[in-house]
Each structure stands twice: as structure tokens, then as C-alpha cells.
C-alpha positions in Angstrom: 103.6 141.9 89.0 100.6 140.3 88.8 101.8 136.7 88.1 104.4 136.9 90.6 101.5 137.6 93.0 99.1 134.9 91.8 101.8 132.3 92.5 102.9 134.2 96.1 99.3 133.6 96.6 99.3 130.3 95.6 101.9 128.7 97.3 100.9 130.2 100.6 97.8 128.3 99.9 99.5 125.3 99.1 101.8 125.8 102.3 98.7 126.7 104.8 97.4 123.3 103.0 100.1 121.9 103.7 100.4 122.7 106.9 97.2 121.7 108.1 97.5 118.3 107.1 101.2 118.3 109.1 99.2 119.5 112.1 96.8 116.9 111.9 99.2 114.2 112.3 101.1 115.8 114.9 98.0 115.3 116.8 97.7 111.9 116.0 101.0 110.8 117.2 100.6 113.0 120.1 97.1 111.0 120.7 99.0 107.6 120.1 101.9 108.9 122.3 99.9 109.8 125.2 98.2 105.8 124.9 101.7 104.2 125.4 102.1 106.6 128.1 99.1 105.9 129.8 99.6 102.0 128.8 102.9 102.6 130.8 102.0 104.0 133.7 99.3 100.9 134.2 101.7 98.4 133.1 104.4 100.3 136.1 101.5 98.9 138.6 101.3 95.6 140.0 98.2 94.3 138.5 97.1 90.4 138.0 98.0 89.4 134.5 94.9 88.8 132.7 94.2 92.8 133.8 97.7 93.6 132.2 97.1 91.7 129.0 93.7 93.4 128.6 95.3 96.6 128.9 97.8 96.2 126.1 95.2 94.7 123.8 93.1 97.7 124.4 96.2 99.7 123.8 97.3 98.1 120.5 93.4 98.1 119.3 93.3 101.7 119.5 96.6 102.4 118.2 96.1 100.0 115.6 92.5 101.6 115.4 90.9 98.5 115.5 87.2 97.5 117.1 87.9 95.0 118.0 91.0 92.4 118.8 91.8 89.1 120.5 95.1 87.8 122.2 96.0 84.6 122.5 98.9 82.5 124.2 100.3 79.0 123.5 99.6 76.3 125.9 103.0 74.3 125.0 101.3 71.3 127.1 98.0 71.6 125.2 99.5 73.1 121.5 97.2 74.9 121.4 96.1 78.4 121.6 93.8 80.3 123.9 92.2 83.8 124.5 93.3 85.6 127.4 91.9 88.9 126.7 89.4 90.4 124.3 88.3 93.4 123.3 84.7 94.7 121.2 83.9 91.3 121.6 81.0 90.2 123.9 81.9 87.0 126.5 79.8 84.8 124.8 81.5 85.0 121.2 85.0 84.5 122.6 84.1 81.5 125.2 82.6 80.0 122.1 86.1 80.2 120.3 87.3 77.6 122.7 90.9 76.5 121.6 92.4 76.9 118.5 94.0 74.5 117.2 98.0 75.3 115.9 98.5 75.7 112.0 94.5 76.2 111.5 93.3 80.1 110.9 94.8 83.2 110.6 96.3 83.3 114.2 97.2 79.3 114.1 98.9 79.7 111.0 100.7 83.1 112.5 102.2 81.2 115.0 102.7 78.0 112.7 104.5 80.2 110.1 105.9 82.6 112.6 105.0 85.6 110.6 102.0 87.9 110.4 99.3 86.9 108.7 97.6 90.6 107.2 94.4 89.4 105.0 92.1 92.0 103.5 88.9 90.3 104.0 88.7 87.3 105.3 84.9 86.6 104.1 86.4 85.8 100.7 90.3 84.3 101.8 89.8 80.7 100.8 92.8 80.1 103.0 91.4 81.2 106.2 87.4 79.8 105.9 87.8 78.6 109.5 87.5 82.0 110.3 84.9 83.1 107.9 82.2 82.3 110.3 83.4 84.6 112.8 84.1 87.4 110.5 80.8 87.4 109.3 79.0 86.9 112.4 80.8 90.1 113.9 81.3 91.9 111.3 84.5 92.0 110.8 86.7 92.0 107.4 89.9 92.6 107.6 92.2 91.0 109.9 95.6 90.5 110.9 97.5 88.1 113.3 101.1 89.1 115.0 103.4 86.0 116.5 106.8 86.3 118.6 
């Protein structure tokens, strides 16, 4: 009888712990859904393109829990990338980025290869030498770039 009581008590504690984890996961998912809903409300309003791009990037950064982000668009006439929105970076640093060549750096490679580029620590990845100074200056470590 005592063994059954001990087993039942242990199972009850395990179930309680599992419920706490599940509740936390559901709260995170609910917060993400609220952010998406807020974004859809903002997107449905008639806003100019720069404002729209900033709202999209802000929402993506929140969902990814990223402290900073850049949204670059391809200029087909110049065949390069231009920063159209930023989060968590000062305007002067963003301005200094200027136009980024296709095929160079994390974003340029993602565009040229038409696939995501994800790097755990850009400061030590020799493939992305051009991004190293930016990463060191901004305190960035992991970086990801998605192309479409």
C-alpha cells in the first residue's frame, strides 16, 4: 500500500510539473498569436510602405525573440540589397551599411543561393568576413538571413 502511495505521489508531482511546462508553452504561443493579430490589424490599415516594412520586421523580431533585425530588399536595377527597415540598430549604423552586393555577406549569399543562411557565430565564421565587423560593433553573434 505504501509503495502505491509513493508511486501515485511521484506521478502526481510529475504530472504537475508537466502541466506547468505546458502552461508556459501555451502562454508563449498565445503571446505570439496576439503579436500576429496586432500585426494583421496594422497591416490592414492603409499605411505607407516604410511603415509597413518596419511593422513586419518588428513582428518578426518579436516572434524570433531577436533583439535586432534588418529587412533588405533587392534593387534589380542596381543588382544589390538596400536596407528598408531596421529594429534595434541606430540609424547611423544602418546608414553606413549602404548597398550590399548580391553574393557577399550573409544576406547576399541567401539571395544569390535562394536559401536561408543561418550562422551560430558570425564573428568566427570565415565565410562571412564582411559581416564580422558589423557583428562585433553591434554585439551580434548568431545571424540568420531568409530569402524569397
